[in-house]
C-alpha positions in Angstrom: 24.2 37.8 -38.4 25.8 36.6 -35.2 25.7 33.0 -33.8 22.7 33.7 -31.6 20.7 35.2 -34.4 21.7 32.3 -36.7 20.5 29.8 -34.0 17.2 31.7 -33.7 16.6 31.7 -37.4 17.4 28.0 -37.8 15.5 27.1 -34.7 12.3 28.6 -36.1 12.8 27.3 -39.6 10.2 24.8 -41.0 13.1 23.2 -43.0 14.5 20.1 -41.4 18.0 21.3 -40.4 20.6 20.5 -37.7 23.6 22.6 -37.0 26.7 20.8 -35.7 30.0 21.9 -34.3 33.2 19.8 -34.2 34.6 19.3 -30.7 37.6 17.0 -30.2 36.9 15.4 -33.6 33.2 14.7 -32.6 30.1 16.2 -34.1 28.1 18.0 -31.4 24.6 19.3 -32.0 24.2 23.0 -31.2 20.8 23.8 -32.8 17.8 21.9 -34.2 15.1 23.5 -36.4 11.3 23.2 -35.9 11.1 21.4 -39.2 13.4 18.6 -38.1 11.1 17.8 -35.2 8.6 16.3 -37.8 11.0 13.3 -37.9 10.6 12.7 -34.1 7.9 11.0 -32.0 5.2 13.5 -31.1 5.8 15.1 -27.7 9.6 15.0 -28.0 11.3 18.3 -27.2 14.5 19.6 -28.8 16.3 19.4 -25.5 15.4 15.7 -25.2 16.5 15.0 -28.8 19.9 16.7 -28.3 20.5 14.9 -25.0 19.6 11.6 -26.6 21.9 12.1 -29.5 24.7 13.1 -27.2 24.9 9.4 -26.3 24.5 8.1 -29.8 24.4 10.4 -32.8 23.4 7.6 -35.1 20.8 5.9 -32.9 18.0 5.5 -35.4 20.1 4.6 -38.4 20.1 1.1 -40.0 23.0 -0.8 -38.5 24.5 -1.4 -42.0 24.6 2.4 -42.7 26.1 3.6 -39.4 29.8 3.1 -40.3 29.5 4.6 -43.8 27.6 7.7 -42.5 29.9 8.2 -39.5 33.0 8.2 -41.8 31.3 10.6 -44.2 30.4 12.9 -41.3 34.0 12.8 -39.9 35.5 13.5 -43.3 33.1 16.4 -43.9 33.9 17.9 -40.5 37.6 17.8 -41.4 36.7 19.5 -44.8 38.0 16.5 -46.7 34.9 15.4 -48.6 31.4 16.8 -49.2 28.4 15.6 -47.1 25.8 14.4 -49.5 24.5 11.1 -48.3 21.5 8.8 -48.4 20.8 6.4 -45.6 18.0 4.5 -43.8 16.6 5.7 -40.5 13.5 5.1 -38.3 11.4 8.2 -38.1 8.7 9.1 -35.6 9.2 5.9 -33.7 8.0 3.8 -36.6 9.1 0.2 -37.1 10.0 0.5 -40.8 13.0 2.4 -42.1 12.6 5.6 -44.2 15.1 6.8 -46.8 16.8 10.0 -45.8 18.9 12.4 -48.0 21.2 14.8 -46.1 23.3 17.6 -47.6 25.9 19.6 -45.6 27.4 23.0 -45.8 30.1 24.8 -43.8 29.1 28.1 -42.3 31.1 30.6 -40.1 29.6 32.7 -37.3 31.3 34.5 -34.4 34.7 33.1 -35.5 33.6 29.4 -35.4 32.9 27.0 -38.3 29.6 25.2 -38.1 28.1 22.5 -40.3 24.6 23.2 -41.5 22.9 20.0 -42.6 19.6 19.8 -44.3 17.5 16.6 -44.3 14.6 15.3 -46.5 12.6 12.1 -46.4 12.8 10.7 -50.0 11.1 7.4 -49.3 8.1 8.1 -51.4 10.2 9.7 -54.2 12.5 6.7 -54.3 9.6 4.4 -54.8 8.5 6.5 -57.7 12.1 7.1 -59.0 11.6 10.8 -58.7 14.6 11.9 -56.6 17.1 13.0 -59.3 16.8 16.5 -57.8 17.0 16.1 -54.1 14.6 18.0 -51.8 17.5 18.4 -49.3 19.6 20.3 -51.7 16.7 22.6 -52.6 15.9 23.2 -48.9 19.5 24.1 -48.2 19.6 26.6 -51.0 16.3 28.1 -49.9 17.6 28.5 -46.4 20.8 30.3 -47.6 18.7 32.4 -50.0 16.7 33.7 -47.0 19.8 34.6 -45.0 20.5 38.3 -44.4 24.2 37.5 -44.8 25.5 37.9 -48.4 26.8 34.5 -49.5 28.3 33.2 -52.7 29.7 29.7 -53.5 32.4 29.3 -56.1 34.3 26.4 -57.4 37.7 26.2 -55.7 39.5 25.3 -59.0 37.7 27.3 -61.7 36.1 30.1 -59.7 32.8 29.2 -61.4 29.9 30.8 -59.5 27.8 27.9 -58.3 25.4 29.8 -56.0 24.6 33.3 -54.7 21.8 34.4 -52.5 19.5 37.4 -52.6 21.6 39.3 -50.0 24.7 39.0 -52.2 22.8 40.3 -55.3 21.5 43.3 -53.3 25.0 44.1 -52.0 26.9 43.8 -55.3 24.8 44.4 -58.4 25.6 41.7 -61.0 27.1 42.9 -64.3 26.2 39.9 -66.5 23.7 37.1 -66.7 24.0 34.1 -64.4 24.6 31.0 -66.5 26.6 27.8 -66.3 30.4 28.4 -66.3 30.2 32.1 -65.4 32.8 33.0 -62.7 32.5 35.2 -59.6 34.8 37.8 -61.2 32.8 38.0 -64.4 29.4 38.0 -62.8 29.9 40.7 -60.1 32.8 42.8 -61.5 33.0 42.1 -65.3 36.6 41.1 -64.8 38.6 38.3 -66.4 37.8 34.8 -65.1 39.7 33.7 -62.0 40.6 37.3 -61.1 39.6 36.7 -57.5 40.5 33.0 -57.2 43.9 33.8 -55.7 42.3 36.1 -53.2 39.9 33.4 -52.1 42.6 30.8 -51.9 44.8 33.1 -49.8 42.0 34.1 -47.4 40.4 30.7 -47.0 41.3 30.6 -43.3 37.8 31.5 -42.1 39.1 34.9 -40.8 37.8 38.3 -41.5 39.6 40.2 -44.3 39.2 43.5 -46.1 39.3 43.8 -49.9 38.7 46.7 -52.2 35.9 46.5 -54.9 37.5 47.2 -58.3 34.6 49.3 -59.6 33.6 51.5 -56.6 36.9 51.3 -54.8 34.8 50.7 -51.6 36.3 48.3 -49.0 34.2 45.3 -48.2 34.6 42.5 -45.6 34.9 38.9 -46.7 35.1 35.6 -44.8 36.2 32.7 -47.0 35.6 29.1 -45.8 36.5 25.8 -47.6 33.4 23.6 -48.2 31.8 21.3 -50.7 29.0 22.1 -53.1 27.4 19.7 -55.6 30.2 17.2 -54.7 32.8 19.7 -55.7 35.4 21.4 -53.6 34.3 25.0 -53.2 34.8 28.3 -51.3 31.9 29.8 -49.3 32.3 33.6 -49.4 30.4 35.7 -46.8 30.4 39.4 -47.6 29.4 42.5 -45.7 29.7 46.2 -46.2 32.5 48.0 -44.4 30.4 50.2 -42.0 28.2 47.4 -40.6 31.2 45.4 -39.5 33.9 47.9 -38.6 32.2 51.0 -37.2 30.2 51.6 -34.0 26.7 52.8 -34.8 26.5 55.2 -31.8 29.8 57.1 -32.0 30.7 56.3 -35.7 34.2 55.4 -34.3 35.9 52.2 -35.5 35.1 49.2 -33.3 37.2 46.3 -31.9 37.1 44.4 -35.2 38.5 47.3 -37.0 41.1 47.7 -34.3 42.4 44.2 -34.8 42.7 44.7 -38.5 44.4 48.1 -38.4 46.4 48.2 -35.2 49.6 46.9 -36.7 49.4 49.5 -39.5 49.2 52.4 -37.0 51.9 51.0 -34.7 54.2 50.6 -37.7 53.7 54.2 -38.8 54.7 55.3 -35.3 57.8 53.1 -35.3 58.8 54.5 -38.7 59.2 57.9 -37.1 61.6 56.3 -34.5 59.0 56.6 -31.7 57.3 54.1 -29.5 53.6 53.4 -29.4 51.4 54.0 -26.4 48.1 52.0 -25.9 45.6 54.1 -24.0 42.5 52.6 -22.4 39.8 55.1 -21.5 36.8 54.4 -19.2 34.0 56.7 -18.1 33.6 56.2 -14.4 30.1 56.6 -13.0 28.1 55.6 -16.0 26.0 53.0 -14.2 24.6 55.6 -11.7 24.3 58.2 -14.5 22.1 55.8 -16.5 20.0 54.9 -13.5 19.3 58.5 -12.8 19.0 60.1 -16.2 18.2 57.1 -18.4 20.1 55.2 -21.1 19.4 57.8 -23.8 21.2 60.5 -21.8 24.0 58.0 -21.2 24.3 57.3 -24.9 24.7 61.1 -25.5 27.5 61.2 -22.9 29.3 58.3 -24.6 28.9 59.9 -27.9 30.4 63.2 -26.5 33.4 61.3 -25.1 34.0 59.7 -28.6 33.9 63.2 -30.2 36.3 64.6 -27.7 38.8 61.7 -28.1 38.7 62.0 -31.9 39.3 65.7 -31.6 42.3 65.4 -29.3 43.8 62.5 -31.2 43.0 63.5 -34.8 45.6 61.4 -36.6 45.5 58.4 -34.2 43.6 55.2 -34.1 40.6 55.9 -31.8 38.2 53.0 -31.3 35.2 52.3 -29.1 35.6 48.8 -27.7 32.3 48.4 -25.8 29.9 50.4 -23.6 31.9 53.3 -22.1 35.4 51.9 -23.0 37.6 53.4 -25.7 41.1 52.5 -26.9 43.6 55.0 -28.5 46.9 54.3 -30.2 49.3 57.3 -29.8 53.0 58.0 -29.8 54.7 57.7 -26.5 56.0 61.3 -26.9 53.8 63.8 -25.0 51.1 61.1 -24.5 50.3 62.2 -20.9 49.8 65.8 -22.1 47.5 64.6 -24.8 45.5 62.5 -22.4 45.2 65.3 -19.8 44.0 67.6 -22.5 41.2 65.2 -23.6 40.2 64.5 -20.0 40.0 68.3 -19.1 37.9 68.9 -22.2 35.5 66.0 -21.2 35.0 67.5 -17.7 34.6 71.0 -19.1 32.2 70.2 -21.9 30.0 67.8 -19.8 30.1 69.8 -16.6 29.4 66.7 -14.5 31.6 66.4 -11.5 30.6 62.9 -10.5 31.4 61.5 -14.0 35.2 61.0 -14.6 37.1 60.0 -17.7 40.0 57.7 -16.6 42.9 56.5 -18.7 45.4 53.6 -18.3 48.5 53.6 -20.5 50.8 50.8 -21.7 54.0 51.7 -23.4 54.6 49.1 -26.1 57.6 47.0 -25.2 59.3 44.8 -27.8 57.1 42.1 -29.3 54.2 42.4 -26.9 51.0 41.2 -28.6 48.7 44.1 -29.4 45.7 42.6 -27.7 47.7 41.9 -24.6 48.9 45.5 -24.7 45.3 46.6 -24.6 44.7 44.3 -21.6 47.6 45.8 -19.8 46.3 49.4 -20.5 42.9 48.2 -19.2 44.4 46.8 -16.0 46.1 50.1 -15.4 42.8 52.0 -15.9 41.0 49.6 -13.6 43.6 50.2 -10.9 42.5 53.8 -10.4 38.7 53.4 -10.6 38.5 53.8 -6.8 40.8 56.8 -6.8 38.4 59.6 -7.6 41.0 62.3 -8.1 43.5 60.2 -10.1 42.8 60.2 -13.8 45.9 58.8 -15.5 48.2 55.9 -14.6 50.8 53.8 -16.4 51.1 50.0 -16.4 53.8 48.4 -14.3 54.6 44.9 -13.3 52.8 45.2 -9.9 49.5 45.5 -11.7 50.2 42.3 -13.5 50.9 40.6 -10.2 47.6 41.9 -8.9 45.8 40.7 -12.0 47.2 37.2 -11.6 46.2 37.1 -8.0 42.7 38.3 -8.9 42.4 35.5 -11.5 43.7 32.9 -9.0 41.0 34.0 -6.5 38.2 33.8 -9.2 39.4 30.5 -10.5 39.7 28.9 -7.1 36.7 30.3 -5.2 34.5 27.3 -5.7 37.3 24.9 -4.8 38.1 27.0 -1.7 34.5 26.6 -0.6 34.2 23.0 -1.4 37.5 22.0 0.2 36.9 24.4 3.2 40.1 26.4 2.5 38.0 29.3 3.7 37.9 29.0 7.5 35.5 30.5 10.0 37.4 32.7 12.6 35.8 34.3 15.6 36.6 37.7 17.2 35.0 38.2 20.6 32.8 41.2 21.5 32.9 42.3 25.1 30.1 43.9 27.1 31.9 46.8 28.7 29.8 47.1 31.9 30.3 43.4 32.9 33.6 42.5 31.2 31.9 39.5 29.7 32.0 38.1 26.2 28.5 38.6 24.8 28.8 38.1 21.0 31.3 37.1 18.3 31.9 38.3 14.8 32.4 35.6 12.2 35.3 36.4 10.0 36.6 34.7 6.9 40.2 33.6 6.5 41.4 31.9 3.3 44.0 29.2 4.2 45.3 28.5 0.7 47.6 25.5 0.0 49.6 27.6 -2.5 49.4 31.2 -1.2 49.2 30.6 2.6 46.9 32.6 4.8 44.9 35.3 3.0 43.1 38.0 4.9 39.8 39.3 3.7 41.4 42.3 2.0 43.1 39.9 -0.4 39.9 38.3 -1.7 36.7 40.1 -0.6 37.1 43.2 -2.8 37.7 40.9 -5.8 34.6 38.9 -5.1 32.6 42.1 -4.8 34.0 43.4 -8.0 32.8 40.4 -9.9 29.5 40.0 -8.0 30.6 36.7 -6.5 30.6 37.8 -2.9 27.2 36.1 -2.1 28.9 32.7 -2.5 31.3 33.7 0.3 28.7 35.4 2.5 26.2 32.5 2.5 29.0 30.0 2.9 30.0 31.9 6.1 26.4 32.0 7.3 26.2 28.2 6.8 29.5 27.6 8.7 28.3 29.7 11.6 25.0 27.8 11.8 26.7 24.4 11.5 29.1 25.3 14.4 26.2 26.5 16.5 24.3 23.3 15.9 27.3 21.2 16.8 27.8 23.0 20.1 24.1 22.8 21.0 24.1 19.0 20.3 27.0 18.7 22.7 25.2 20.7 25.4 27.7 23.6 25.2 26.8 27.3 25.5 26.3 29.3 22.4 26.4 33.0 21.8 25.1 35.2 18.9 27.5 35.5 16.0 27.4 38.4 13.5 28.1 37.8 9.8 28.9 40.4 7.2 26.4 40.6 4.3 27.5 42.7 1.2 25.3 45.2 -0.5 25.8 43.2 -3.7 24.0 40.3 -2.1 20.8 42.4 -1.8 21.1 43.4 -5.4 21.8 39.9 -6.9 20.0 37.4 -4.5 17.1 37.1 -2.2 19.0 37.5 1.0 16.0 36.9 3.3 15.1 33.6 1.6 18.8 32.4 1.5 19.6 33.1 5.1 16.3 31.9 6.6 16.7 28.7 4.5 20.2 28.1 6.1 19.1 28.8 9.7 16.1 26.5 9.2 18.3 23.8 7.7 20.4 23.7 10.9 17.6 24.4 13.3 19.4 27.6 14.6 17.4 30.2 16.5 17.4 33.4 14.3 18.3 35.6 17.2 21.7 33.9 17.3 22.5 35.2 13.8 23.3 38.9 13.6 23.3 40.5 10.1 26.0 43.2 9.6 25.9 45.6 6.7 28.3 48.5 6.1 27.1 52.1 6.1 28.3 52.6 2.6 25.9 49.9 1.4 23.0 52.2 2.1 24.2 55.0 -0.3 22.1 53.7 -3.3 18.4 52.5 -3.6 17.7 53.0 0.1 14.1 52.0 -0.3 14.9 48.6 -1.8 17.5 47.9 0.9 15.2 49.2 3.7 12.4 46.8 2.7 14.7 43.8 2.7 16.2 44.7 6.1 12.8 45.1 7.6 11.9 41.6 6.3 15.1 40.2 8.0 14.1 42.1 11.2 10.6 40.6 11.1 12.1 37.1 10.5 13.8 37.4 13.9 17.4 38.5 12.9 19.2 41.3 14.7 20.7 44.0 12.4 24.0 45.8 13.1 25.3 48.7 11.1 29.0 48.4 10.5 31.6 51.2 9.9 29.3 53.8 11.3 30.8 57.3 10.7 32.7 56.3 7.6 30.0 57.7 5.2 28.2 60.9 4.6 24.7 60.2 5.8 25.2 58.7 9.2 22.6 60.7 11.2 20.0 60.1 8.5 20.7 56.4 8.6 19.8 56.3 12.4 16.5 57.9 11.6 15.6 55.9 8.5 16.7 52.4 9.4 15.8 50.2 12.4 19.2 49.0 13.5 19.7 47.2 16.8 23.3 48.3 17.1 25.8 50.6 15.4 29.5 49.8 15.2 31.6 52.9 15.3 34.3 52.8 12.6 37.8 52.0 14.0 39.1 55.2 12.4 37.6 57.1 15.4 40.3 55.4 17.6 43.2 56.2 15.2 45.8 58.4 16.9 43.5 58.4 19.9 43.8 61.2 22.5 41.1 61.7 25.1 41.6 65.4 24.9 41.2 65.7 21.1 38.2 66.0 18.7 37.9 62.3 17.9 37.2 61.5 21.6 34.6 64.3 21.7 32.9 62.8 18.6 32.9 59.3 20.1 31.3 60.7 23.3 28.6 62.6 21.4 27.7 59.7 19.1 27.3 57.3 22.0 25.1 59.7 23.9 22.9 60.3 20.8 22.6 56.5 20.2 21.7 55.9 23.8 18.9 58.5 23.6 17.6 56.8 20.4 17.8 53.4 22.3 20.4 52.0 19.8 23.1 49.9 21.2 26.7 50.9 20.5 30.0 49.1 19.8 33.4 50.4 19.0 35.9 48.5 16.8 39.6 48.7 16.9 40.1 48.8 20.7 43.8 48.2 21.1 44.8 49.7 24.5 43.5 49.9 28.1 43.3 53.7 27.8 40.9 53.3 24.8 38.8 50.7 26.6 38.5 52.8 29.8 37.4 55.8 27.8 34.7 54.1 25.8 33.3 52.3 28.9 33.2 55.7 30.7 31.4 57.2 27.7 28.7 54.7 28.0 29.5 52.5 24.9 27.9 49.1 25.5 30.3 46.9 23.6 33.9 46.8 22.5 35.9 44.8 19.9 39.5 44.8 19.0 42.9 43.2 19.6 42.8 44.4 23.2 39.7 42.2 23.8 40.9 39.3 21.6 42.2 38.6 18.1 40.3 36.6 15.6 40.9 32.9 16.2 39.4 29.6 14.9 36.8 28.0 17.1 39.2 25.6 18.8 41.4 28.4 20.1 38.5 30.6 21.3 36.3 28.0 22.8 37.3 28.9 26.4 35.6 32.2 26.1 32.3 30.6 25.2 32.4 27.7 27.6 33.5 29.6 30.6 31.7 33.0 30.1 34.1 34.2 32.7 34.4 37.9 33.4 37.0 39.5 31.3 40.3 39.5 33.1 41.3 42.7 34.8 44.9 42.1 33.8 44.7 44.3 30.7 48.5 44.5 30.5 48.8 41.0 29.1 46.5 42.0 26.2 48.5 44.9 25.1 
């Protein structure tokens, strides 16, 4: 049972229970059962209760009991003493105090130690002298007995079996009667008393360990935690079968937990043969699209096939499925690239799917590198070639680590960069070719970092897109544009339309129409002053969904521009299917420009086609007078590039807006 499942079970329990976690030597509530709410004033929610107790955990206790109970709780959290206390507290908002008995137990889930405390109101029983056997203790045992996790409690000094639940009895059939004084070793394995006491003492660190059953020779998983039971120091032993903890149910391959337990053993065996170990991280590229087209069942079969192929090509190696479509293999450095290539070729051959690729990143173990870090380095190497369709294998080097640290810096500082306005709004002018006048601007982001200096979009935009955080930047830029337009209007200055780039990911993760209209309305900016730019590549998937949202933006009054036209595969179809006001020809058309070569012919044809379709045109990347003269002659309506003007902040470019003067004929100075 993982932590979330535990929280759900306890949350729905009719037994009065609270689960605590110790943070900075303070007990924090993480879960409250339905049964505990009977002690609260009717109408109180669990959220209100937790929030209230955050300020004062002992708010309803009798003042004379607070110090004693707080000390007991603190010692219990430090595993020094048991938690078996009686105190006075006001329940359900009543004026009189009730007598409460609380019993605590340490429980581990997802690598963390939690305190499970059961409560009972013994006021009536105390008046009748009937509380020799506490209801709280019975309730706690009933709760543990209902758990699907096999649990046994043994005395830390004698190994006497003090408690075991139904799950433990089903997992390990007892071999003798349960009676006072019987030990864990006797009861479950018919061994001499205290046979397992040394094992429990050695493994009482709360970590996962593997032991072998003496009778069946099967390996089982145990987690041993120090606790108190019946006022005695004890060990809480959680047990599970090997397969349910260590093997992936889909591929039957070992999982990450197994990897952590066994990796050192495999690495040592490689080193004994005087060879170095190689950590290989495999990733199936294209699974998201494959699942969306063929369904998750088909995707599971593909993942299963990948596991079978890897096990076949690395038969004596450690092959694990970490998660989703990610696998890790430990191999010898010798011939590792040949082994990987063989597995990748087999995957492509046996699946026959060209758009699905098996990629591999390799880290050659160096000195005392931590094995988990070695996996991370192999993963970084694999991630570095995800965008390189024809590259399947790469090795880790220090430059990848530098890229990783830069990536983490961007992610960790994005919110600060927005809050502190490290991200600046720059403007690049757009020129109307027939009049030589500035008619629009493109709003561009520049990150002026106090530590790294000026960062161009290529240094942070791809990272934000990768982690689906790009909407934070995009809507921030829309807001900065609207704020500047409002400032200029209030000063009586001329304003021009500004285009802003909106990522495809924004349409998938947010309500773009709602967000942008809310910003323009907030600043009172006319919507025809905001131009929405999306790239042609953004249209490649789920065209209908994107088309619907773009039409809503159009109806709301925004102009739509298609950026990087000609960089994708469906350009002509895009012109037919989508109602764009303007297309921006990709700057690649002007690379190695020659008016007599094919790229010039293509530019001329596209412009003529767009004009016939009544779609405005703009060419990016104009850097010379020759290029500008050509596109003006071809009938292109707008031009943008360093020849027209470089991106500048608003103070530097204000003269273009204020003067609206014809563009200077002295092109030479712009070269």
